[in-house]
C-alpha positions as CSV (number, residue, x, y, z in Angstrom):
1,M,33.6,-37.3,27.1
2,G,34.2,-34.4,24.9
3,K,36.4,-32.5,26.6
4,P,38.9,-35.7,26.8
5,L,38.2,-36.2,22.9
6,E,39.4,-33.0,21.9
7,F,42.4,-33.1,24.0
8,A,43.4,-36.1,22.4
9,T,43.4,-34.9,18.9
10,L,44.9,-31.5,19.8
11,L,47.6,-33.7,21.8
12,G,48.1,-35.8,18.9
13,M,49.1,-32.8,16.4
14,N,51.7,-31.3,18.3
15,P,55.4,-32.1,17.4
16,L,56.0,-33.5,21.4
17,F,52.5,-36.2,21.4
18,S,52.7,-37.2,17.9
19,G,54.6,-40.1,17.9
20,L,52.9,-41.5,21.0
21,D,49.9,-44.4,20.2
22,G,46.4,-43.2,20.7
23,E,46.3,-44.9,23.9
24,A,49.1,-43.1,25.5
25,I,47.3,-39.8,23.8
26,A,44.2,-40.4,25.4
27,A,45.5,-41.2,28.5
28,I,47.6,-38.2,28.3
29,A,43.9,-36.1,27.9
30,R,42.1,-37.6,30.7
31,L,45.0,-36.3,32.8
32,C,44.3,-32.7,31.4
33,Q,41.9,-29.7,32.8
34,I,41.1,-26.5,30.8
35,R,41.2,-23.1,32.0
36,K,39.9,-20.1,30.6
37,L,41.8,-16.6,31.2
38,P,41.0,-13.4,29.6
39,A,42.8,-10.8,28.1
40,G,45.9,-9.1,30.1
41,R,45.3,-11.6,32.8
42,T,48.6,-13.2,34.4
43,L,48.7,-17.1,34.4
44,F,52.0,-17.2,35.9
45,M,54.7,-15.0,37.2
46,K,58.2,-15.6,37.1
47,G,59.4,-17.0,40.5
48,E,56.5,-19.2,41.2
49,P,56.4,-22.9,41.2
50,G,56.3,-24.7,38.1
51,D,53.6,-27.0,38.6
52,A,51.8,-27.4,35.4
53,L,52.7,-27.6,31.5
54,Y,50.3,-25.9,29.3
55,G,48.9,-26.6,26.0
56,V,47.0,-23.1,24.2
57,R,43.4,-24.4,22.6
58,R,42.2,-21.0,21.8
59,G,44.2,-17.2,21.4
60,Q,47.2,-16.5,22.6
61,I,49.9,-16.6,25.2
62,R,52.9,-14.0,25.5
63,I,55.8,-14.9,27.4
64,E,58.1,-11.8,29.1
65,T,60.6,-10.9,31.5
66,G,61.4,-7.5,32.8
67,T,64.1,-5.3,34.6
68,A,64.2,-3.8,37.8
69,T,63.8,-0.6,35.9
70,G,60.2,-1.6,34.8
71,E,60.9,-2.1,31.2
72,R,59.0,-5.6,29.6
73,M,60.7,-7.9,27.4
74,T,58.7,-10.2,25.2
75,I,60.4,-13.5,24.9
76,E,57.8,-15.8,22.8
77,V,54.5,-15.9,21.6
78,F,52.5,-19.0,21.6
79,G,49.4,-19.7,19.4
80,P,46.5,-22.7,19.0
81,G,48.6,-26.2,18.9
82,D,51.0,-25.0,21.0
83,L,53.2,-26.3,24.4
84,F,54.9,-24.0,26.9
85,G,56.1,-24.0,30.5
86,E,58.2,-27.3,30.4
87,I,61.6,-26.2,31.9
88,A,59.9,-25.7,35.1
89,V,57.8,-28.7,35.3
90,L,60.7,-30.8,34.4
91,D,62.8,-29.6,36.6
92,G,60.6,-28.4,39.5
93,R,62.1,-25.2,39.8
94,P,60.3,-21.8,39.9
95,R,59.4,-20.6,36.3
96,T,61.8,-18.2,34.6
97,A,59.4,-15.6,32.6
98,D,56.1,-14.1,33.3
99,A,53.0,-15.8,31.1
100,V,50.3,-12.9,30.3
101,A,47.1,-13.9,28.2
102,Q,47.4,-11.8,24.9
103,E,43.7,-12.2,24.1
104,D,41.2,-14.3,25.6
105,C,42.5,-17.8,26.2
106,E,41.6,-21.2,26.5
107,L,44.1,-23.5,27.8
108,F,44.6,-27.3,28.4
109,V,46.8,-27.7,32.1
110,L,48.7,-30.6,32.8
111,P,49.4,-31.4,36.1
112,R,53.4,-31.6,37.3
113,A,52.6,-34.7,39.6
114,E,50.4,-36.2,36.7
115,F,53.2,-35.4,34.0
116,M,56.4,-36.5,36.0
117,A,54.8,-40.1,35.9
118,M,53.5,-40.5,32.2
119,L,57.5,-39.6,31.9
120,E,58.5,-42.8,33.7
121,R,55.8,-44.8,31.8
122,E,56.1,-43.0,28.3
123,G,60.2,-43.3,27.0
124,R,59.0,-42.3,24.1
125,L,57.8,-38.9,25.1
126,A,60.7,-38.6,27.4
127,I,62.6,-38.5,24.0
128,R,60.3,-35.8,22.4
129,I,60.6,-33.5,25.5
130,I,64.2,-33.7,25.4
131,E,64.0,-33.0,21.3
132,L,61.6,-29.8,22.0
133,L,63.9,-28.6,24.7
134,C,66.6,-29.0,22.1
135,A,64.7,-27.1,19.6
136,R,63.9,-24.3,21.9
137,L,68.1,-24.0,22.6
138,R,68.5,-23.8,18.9
139,S,65.9,-21.2,18.6
140,T,67.4,-19.3,21.3
141,N,71.4,-20.0,19.7
142,E,70.1,-18.6,16.7
143,R,68.5,-15.6,18.0
144,T,71.6,-14.5,19.8
145,E,73.5,-14.9,16.6
146,E,71.2,-13.2,14.4
147,M,71.2,-10.4,17.2
148,M,75.1,-10.4,16.7
149,F,75.5,-10.4,13.5
150,Q,72.5,-9.9,11.1
151,P,71.2,-6.6,10.7
152,L,67.8,-5.3,11.7
153,P,66.0,-5.3,8.8
154,V,66.6,-8.9,8.3
155,R,66.6,-9.7,11.6
156,L,63.0,-8.0,12.3
157,A,61.8,-9.6,9.1
158,R,62.6,-13.1,10.2
159,R,60.6,-12.9,13.1
160,L,57.5,-11.7,11.5
161,E,57.9,-14.4,8.7
162,A,58.1,-16.8,11.7
163,L,55.1,-15.2,13.8
164,A,53.2,-14.7,10.4
165,A,53.9,-18.5,9.9
166,D,52.4,-19.5,13.4
167,F,49.2,-16.7,13.6
168,G,48.7,-15.6,10.2
169,S,49.7,-12.3,8.1
170,D,47.6,-10.4,10.5
171,L,49.4,-10.0,13.8
172,Q,48.4,-8.3,17.1
173,I,51.3,-7.8,18.2
174,T,52.9,-4.0,19.7
175,Q,56.1,-2.6,18.6
176,D,57.4,-2.7,21.9
177,E,56.7,-6.6,21.8
178,L,57.9,-7.0,18.9
179,A,61.1,-5.0,20.0
180,G,61.4,-7.0,23.2
181,L,61.5,-10.4,20.9
182,V,64.1,-8.3,18.5
183,G,66.5,-7.2,21.4
184,V,65.9,-3.3,19.8
185,T,64.5,-0.2,21.1
186,R,60.7,0.2,20.3
187,E,62.5,3.2,18.2
188,S,64.5,1.4,16.1
189,V,61.7,-1.1,15.3
190,N,59.0,1.7,14.2
191,R,61.7,3.4,11.8
192,Q,62.3,0.3,10.1
193,L,58.2,-0.5,9.7
194,Q,57.3,3.1,8.9
195,E,60.0,2.3,6.3
196,W,58.3,-0.9,5.1
197,R,54.8,0.6,5.2
198,A,56.1,3.1,2.5
199,G,57.4,-0.1,0.4
200,G,53.9,-1.6,1.0
201,I,55.6,-4.4,2.6
202,V,53.8,-3.6,5.8
203,Q,50.3,-2.3,7.2
204,L,50.5,-0.2,10.4
205,G,47.2,-0.2,13.0
206,R,47.1,0.0,17.1
207,G,48.3,-3.0,18.1
208,R,48.5,-4.8,14.6
209,I,51.1,-5.4,11.6
210,Q,49.8,-7.0,8.4
211,V,52.4,-8.6,6.8
212,D,53.1,-9.3,3.0
213,V,55.2,-12.2,3.8
214,G,56.1,-12.3,0.2
215,R,57.9,-9.2,0.5
216,L,59.4,-10.3,3.6
217,A,61.1,-13.1,2.2
218,A,62.5,-10.4,-0.2
219,V,64.0,-8.9,2.7
220,T,65.1,-12.0,4.3
221,R,67.3,-13.2,1.2
222,K,69.2,-10.2,1.0
223,A,71.3,-11.5,4.1
């Protein structure tokens, strides 16, 4: 009985489910399954059926896509407490991107059939899903606007601030992945990070970036 109770706690902390009463959250938790995924393993690929909604219990999941030439672009990174995969699980169409474990992960999995049945019964949950999708759309619009109008230092600082808010100031992320999130080349990101390292704003390691959030905030305030 321990696992459903753990799921209920995690679900109750997530904005998507937090408006539901304890009985509804417990019912959803009983539908969830646990799946473990080692670092580097693919959870699903673009084009595969959207048969489940996922939540991160432990670790990080990277959402990415690629081009015909083999280039990869990171779209988003999800950590503990985050939900993902809601677009395909709602419309039943194929996945729109790949999901890869950035580190060893433990996920909770809510199968599509059970989730859709729950939405039919729980109007408040359906409203939360709409709010989540609207928030994702707003985020996409903001990132598009930033790429069009904001200089690279501001865009990069804001992205690192957001990642630090979710995962802490010691980030496990490569410069390639960061470039994909910001929409520029790795070389451009590297030049900016090297400048910031000289100024004490970041510290760089292999696959890791440690940030001084206060100094990053000063960069964004200049926008």
